[in-house]
N, C-alpha and C positions, 0 to 999 in steps of 0.2 A: 653589854647589858648584864647585870647580875642575875643569878638564878636562885630560886627558893626551892628547898627540898621538902617533900612530904613523905612520911612513912605510911605505907599501906600494908594491909594484912589480908591474905587469902584465908578465909575461915570456914569452918563447918559448924553450923548451929543446930543443935539437937533440941527439939521442942518437947514440951510436956503435953500430954493429951489432956486438954481442958474441955469440959462440957461447954458447948456454945461457941467455941473458938474453931474456926475453919482454917485450913491451910492458907487460903486466900487472905483471910483476915491477918494471920500471922505475917505473911509476906508483906502486906501493905504496911504493917507497923514496923517491920524490920527495915523496909525501904525508907520510911519516915525517919528512922534513927540513923540513916546514912549507909545502909548496906546496899551494894549493887549486886543484885541476885544473878547468879550465873546458872544455877541448877537447883532443882527441888526433887525430893523423893517423899511423896505423900504416904507411901506404905510404911516408911520407917521414920516419919516425922523429922526429916532432915532438910536443911536449906544450906546451900553453899553460895559463897559470894566474896566480894572484896569490900573492905571498909578502911577508912583512915584508922590507923592503929590507936590513936587517942580516943576513938569512939567505941572501942570494944567494951569498955566498962559500962556504957549506957545500955548496950544490948544485953549484957549479962544480968542487968537489973530488971529486965522485962519479966513479968510473972509467968509467961508461957515458955520461957527459955530454960531448959534443963542445964545445958552447959554449952560453952563456946570453945572449940578447938582452934587455936591459931596454927595454921599449917605452914605458912610461908610469909615472911616479911620482906619488903623491898622499898627502896626509895625511888621517887620520881622527881624529876626536875621540871620546874615551870619558870617562865620569865616572870619578873616582878609584876608586870602589868596583868598577866594571867592570874597570878596568885591573888592580886587585889580584886579581880573581877569574879574569882571563884570558878573560872573556866577550867575544866579538867582534861581538855584535849591534849594530845601528845605534843611535845615541843619539837620542832624541827631543828636539830643541832647543827645543820649545815648552813645556817644563815651567815 
């Protein structure tokens, strides 16, 4: 069975302090844009997470995002069936 590769990026997203925008609102919009949030720092308006590298541009365009730092990039492999279904579970290479 062939494998499909996806490039992921661990990122740090620094937010702009916008009136009426809470950290919870920002996190929900970032999640909707594809970010898997791993940590937040409300005191410094920072969100850390993982996203498909191709989606970083969409996050950079959000009005409440000051900048996105791409910390680490890596590839993950998925079976073609999983790639078509959108399932992001780890692939057991011992099959």
